[in-house]
C-alpha positions in Angstrom: 31.2 9.9 -29.2 29.8 13.2 -30.1 29.2 15.8 -27.3 26.5 18.3 -27.6 28.2 21.5 -26.3 25.8 24.0 -27.8 24.4 26.9 -25.8 20.9 25.3 -26.0 22.1 22.0 -24.7 23.8 23.7 -21.7 20.7 25.7 -21.0 18.5 22.7 -20.9 20.9 20.9 -18.5 21.0 24.0 -16.2 17.2 24.3 -16.3 16.7 20.7 -15.2 17.1 20.3 -11.5 18.8 17.1 -10.3 16.6 14.1 -9.5 15.7 13.5 -5.8 15.1 10.4 -3.9 13.1 9.3 -0.9 16.2 7.8 0.7 18.7 7.1 -2.1 18.9 5.4 -5.5 19.5 1.9 -4.2 17.2 2.1 -1.1 14.4 3.5 -3.3 14.9 0.7 -5.9 14.7 -2.0 -3.3 11.9 -0.6 -1.1 9.6 0.5 -3.9 9.6 -2.9 -5.6 13.0 -3.8 -7.0 13.5 -6.4 -4.3 10.6 -8.4 -5.8 12.6 -9.0 -9.0 15.4 -10.3 -6.9 13.4 -12.5 -4.5 10.9 -14.1 -6.9 13.6 -16.1 -9.0 15.2 -17.3 -5.7 11.9 -18.7 -4.4 11.6 -21.0 -7.5 14.8 -22.7 -6.2 13.5 -23.1 -2.7 12.0 -26.6 -2.1 8.3 -26.7 -1.0 9.4 -28.4 2.2 10.6 -24.9 3.3 7.1 -23.5 3.2 6.7 -23.9 7.0 10.0 -22.2 8.0 9.3 -19.4 5.5 5.8 -18.9 6.9 7.2 -18.7 10.4 9.8 -16.1 9.2 7.1 -14.0 7.5 5.1 -14.0 10.8 8.2 -12.2 12.4 8.4 -9.9 9.3 4.7 -9.1 9.8 5.5 -7.6 13.2 8.3 -5.5 11.7 6.8 -4.4 8.4 3.2 -5.4 7.7 1.6 -4.4 11.0 3.4 -1.0 11.2 2.4 -0.2 7.7 -1.3 -0.5 8.7 -0.7 1.3 11.9 1.1 4.3 10.4 -2.0 5.0 8.2 -4.0 5.4 11.4 -1.4 7.5 13.1 -1.3 9.9 10.1 -5.1 9.9 9.3 -6.4 10.5 12.8 -3.7 13.1 13.8 -5.5 16.4 14.3 -8.7 14.6 13.1 -11.0 17.3 14.7 -9.4 19.9 12.5 -9.9 17.8 9.4 -13.5 17.0 10.2 -14.3 20.7 10.8 -12.6 21.5 7.4 -10.1 23.8 9.0 -7.6 24.2 6.1 -9.3 21.6 4.0 -11.7 22.1 1.1 -15.3 20.8 1.5 -14.8 17.8 -0.7 -11.7 16.6 1.3 -13.5 17.4 4.6 -16.4 15.1 3.7 -13.9 12.4 2.6 -12.2 12.5 5.9 -15.5 12.2 7.8 -16.7 9.3 5.5 -13.5 7.3 5.8 -12.7 8.2 9.4 -16.2 7.9 11.0 -18.9 6.4 8.7 -16.9 3.5 7.2 -15.8 2.1 10.5 -19.3 2.4 12.0 -20.8 0.6 9.1 -18.2 -2.2 9.2 -18.7 -2.5 13.0 -22.5 -2.9 12.6 -21.9 -5.4 9.9 -19.6 -7.6 11.9 -21.7 -7.3 15.1 -24.8 -8.4 13.2 -23.0 -11.3 11.4 -21.5 -12.6 14.6 -24.7 -12.2 16.7 -26.7 -14.1 14.2 -23.9 -16.6 13.5 -24.3 -15.9 9.8 -21.2 -17.6 8.4 -22.1 -16.9 4.8 -22.5 -13.2 5.4 -19.2 -13.0 7.2 -17.6 -15.1 4.5 -18.5 -12.5 2.0 -16.5 -10.0 4.0 -13.3 -12.1 3.2 -14.1 -11.7 -0.5 -14.6 -8.0 -0.1 -11.2 -7.8 1.6 -9.5 -9.5 -1.3 -11.3 -7.2 -3.7 -10.2 -4.0 -1.9 -6.6 -5.3 -1.3 -6.1 -5.8 -5.0 -7.4 -2.4 -5.8 -5.3 -0.9 -3.1 -2.1 -2.7 -4.4 -2.5 -1.3 -7.9 -3.4 2.2 -6.8 -0.4 2.3 -4.5 1.8 1.2 -7.4 0.4 4.0 -9.6 0.9 6.4 -6.7 4.6 5.4 -6.2 5.1 6.1 -9.9 3.6 9.6 -9.5 5.8 10.3 -6.4 9.0 9.3 -8.2 8.0 11.3 -11.3 7.7 14.4 -9.2 11.0 13.7 -7.4 12.8 13.2 -10.7 11.0 16.0 -12.5 9.9 13.5 -15.2 6.3 14.4 -15.3 3.4 12.6 -17.0 0.6 14.5 -18.7 -3.1 13.8 -18.1 -3.3 11.5 -21.1 -0.4 9.5 -19.8 -1.9 9.2 -16.3 -5.2 7.9 -17.8 -3.3 5.2 -19.7 -1.5 4.2 -16.5 -4.8 4.1 -14.5 -6.7 2.2 -17.1 -4.0 -0.4 -17.2 -3.9 -0.6 -13.4 -7.6 -1.3 -13.2 -7.6 -3.7 -16.2 -4.8 -5.8 -14.6 -6.5 -5.7 -11.2 -9.9 -6.8 -12.6 -8.3 -9.7 -14.6 -6.5 -10.9 -11.5 -9.6 -10.7 -9.4 -11.6 -12.6 -12.0 -8.9 -15.3 -12.3 -8.9 -15.8 -8.5 -12.7 -16.1 -8.5 -12.5 -18.7 -11.2 -9.7 -20.7 -9.6 -11.0 -20.6 -6.0 -14.8 -21.1 -5.7 -14.7 -21.4 -1.9 -12.1 -21.6 0.9 -11.4 -21.0 4.6 -10.1 -18.0 6.2 -9.4 -18.1 9.9 -11.8 -21.1 10.2 -14.6 -19.4 8.4 -15.9 -20.5 5.0 -15.9 -17.8 2.2 -17.3 -17.9 -1.3 -16.1 -16.2 -4.5 -18.3 -15.0 -7.3 -18.4 -17.1 -10.4 -18.0 -15.2 -13.6 -18.7 -16.4 -17.1 -15.7 -17.4 -19.2 -16.4 -14.7 -21.8 -16.1 -12.0 -19.2 -12.6 -13.2 -18.2 -11.7 -13.4 -21.9 -12.7 -9.7 -22.3 -10.6 -8.9 -19.2 -7.6 -10.7 -20.7 -7.9 -8.7 -23.9 -8.3 -5.4 -21.9 -5.3 -6.2 -19.8 -3.1 -7.1 -22.7 -4.3 -4.1 -24.8 -3.8 -1.6 -21.9 -0.3 -3.1 -21.1 0.7 -2.6 -24.7 -0.6 1.0 -24.7 1.3 1.6 -21.5 4.5 0.3 -23.0 4.0 2.5 -26.0 3.3 5.6 -23.9 6.4 5.0 -21.8 8.6 4.7 -24.9 7.1 8.0 -26.2 7.6 9.7 -22.9 11.2 8.4 -22.8 11.9 10.0 -26.1 10.3 13.3 -25.1 12.3 13.3 -21.9 15.6 12.9 -23.8 16.1 9.3 -22.6 14.9 9.8 -19.0 12.1 8.2 -17.0 11.3 7.9 -13.3 12.8 4.3 -13.3 12.2 3.5 -9.6 8.6 4.5 -10.0 8.2 2.3 -13.0 9.7 -0.6 -11.1 7.2 0.1 -8.3 4.3 0.2 -10.8 5.3 -3.0 -12.6 5.9 -4.9 -9.4 2.6 -3.9 -7.9 0.4 -4.8 -10.9 2.1 -7.8 -12.3 4.3 -9.5 -9.7 2.0 -8.8 -6.6 -1.4 -9.1 -8.3 -1.5 -10.8 -11.6 0.9 -13.6 -11.0 0.7 -13.7 -7.2 -0.4 -17.4 -7.2 2.5 -18.5 -9.4 4.3 -19.9 -6.3 2.8 -20.6 -2.9 5.9 -19.2 -1.2 5.5 -16.0 -3.2 2.1 -15.5 -1.6 3.8 -15.4 1.8 6.3 -12.8 0.7 4.2 -10.3 -1.3 2.4 -8.6 1.6 5.7 -7.7 3.2 7.1 -6.2 -0.1 3.9 -4.2 -0.5 4.2 -2.9 3.0 7.9 -2.1 2.6 6.9 0.0 -0.5 4.4 1.9 1.7 6.9 2.5 4.5 9.3 4.2 2.1 6.9 7.0 1.5 5.5 7.1 5.0 8.9 7.4 6.7 10.0 10.1 4.3 6.8 12.0 4.9 7.0 11.7 8.7 10.7 12.8 8.5 9.7 16.0 6.7 6.8 16.6 9.1 9.2 16.4 12.1 11.8 18.6 10.3 9.2 21.3 10.1 9.0 21.6 13.9 10.8 24.7 15.3 13.2 22.7 17.5 13.8 20.0 15.1 17.6 20.6 14.8 18.2 20.8 18.5 19.8 18.0 20.6 17.3 15.9 22.5 17.0 15.9 26.3 18.4 14.1 28.2 21.9 14.3 26.6 22.2 10.5 26.5 19.6 10.6 23.7 21.9 12.7 21.5 23.4 9.5 20.1 20.2 9.3 17.9 21.0 12.7 16.4 18.7 15.8 16.4 15.3 15.8 17.9 13.4 15.2 14.7 15.2 11.9 14.2 14.3 10.8 17.7 10.6 11.8 17.0 10.6 9.8 13.7 11.9 6.8 15.7 9.2 7.2 18.2 6.7 7.3 15.4 8.0 4.0 14.0 8.1 2.3 17.4 4.5 3.6 18.1 3.4 2.1 14.8 4.9 -1.3 15.8 3.2 -1.1 19.2 -0.2 -0.1 17.6 0.1 -2.9 15.0 0.7 -5.5 17.8 -2.2 -4.1 19.7 -4.6 -4.2 16.7 -3.7 -7.5 15.2 -3.0 -9.6 18.3 -3.8 -8.1 21.7 -7.3 -6.7 20.9 -8.6 -9.8 19.1 -7.0 -12.0 21.9 -8.8 -10.1 24.6 -12.1 -10.0 22.7 -11.9 -13.8 22.2 -11.3 -14.3 25.9 -14.1 -11.9 27.1 -16.9 -12.1 24.6 -18.9 -15.4 24.3 -20.1 -16.6 20.9 -20.9 -19.8 19.2 -17.5 -21.4 18.6 -19.1 -24.5 17.2 -20.3 -22.5 14.2 -17.9 -19.5 14.0 -14.7 -21.3 15.0 -12.1 -20.2 17.6 -10.6 -17.3 15.7 -13.6 -15.1 15.0 -12.2 -11.9 16.3 -8.9 -12.4 14.6 -10.9 -12.9 11.3 -12.9 -9.7 12.0 -10.0 -7.5 13.0 -7.8 -8.5 10.1 -10.6 -7.9 7.5 -11.6 -4.7 9.2 -8.1 -3.2 9.2 -7.4 -4.3 5.6 -10.6 -2.8 4.2 -10.4 0.4 6.3 -6.8 0.9 5.3 -8.0 1.2 1.7 -10.5 4.0 2.6 -8.0 5.8 4.8 -5.3 5.9 2.1 -7.7 6.9 -0.6 -8.2 10.1 1.4 -4.7 10.8 2.8 -2.6 10.5 -0.4 -4.9 12.2 -2.8 -3.7 15.1 -4.9 -5.0 18.3 -3.3 -4.5 17.2 0.3 -2.5 20.2 1.7 -0.5 18.0 4.1 0.7 15.8 1.3 1.6 18.8 -0.8 3.5 20.4 2.0 5.5 17.4 3.3 5.8 14.6 0.8 8.0 16.2 -1.9 10.4 18.3 0.3 
């Protein structure tokens, strides 16, 4: 083995800061998407008879992972919302985005569902389920791209603007292909007792989407090889794992195994929680008394005050998730009369689930964008 001990080589090493992690190399790998590569092969060995027990298990996991992941986006987005809506510390464009996502979008969706339920328009409500699947897929691939960008910053292995365009084009190409395939395979179905319909697309459109996805994937692989060479054999590998898992395992081949469909939402949520928990930890560390012991003294077992506050944030997210996904629709079902013969017995569970999933996309599209001063201050510390 030949060692490069030249002055230039030593200077390059000294100038390159060590890579950082959200929580650590192994934790980042598993939380950002690596666990998908471990779980998927195992599911092929699980008999289909275990679909019921696995589904029951994933209901419990939803309380611990899926619901808090949605709730945390509301906790962060609406914190100090008045200041954001006034544009205090935010540029005009970001201010308008906060108002649109935080006020206008939920009002429009509320009016849509009120009208659909009041008129018992099952077809209109059914299209909402298709819209949810559309936005969920878009959200998955954008989050995968975002995780790659976060890891690239942490590892100081940056992508230039051309590289980012290649990654984004590939994200959208894979997402569109997956959406078209789903619309071809499933023309109609039931979601919480309501019929929904997909949009039939001509075969030639799907063929074009296949070519676009294959071509953009090849371009992405070529770009990553070139970037690896330019970085001297280094890449943000955990970010790449997150990107690949989000696009291909969770979107493109999600229907490869019925059991896999039950697991994917939890893995996506876990990926989100890795960033949110790191972000919130940095927020709490910035408080003046963050390092002090909590009061009363018995709480000192949890460590300094910032850790206790992060724990409170997580518990609050779990409680808010339970409130949004179960308690609120249960109460609405019990109190508000509607035509159960036409709309079924789970109308408000249907509405709340779609509302939160779609709104979650709009909230994240504002919060995690480049140029948001909060993200710049706390995410990469």
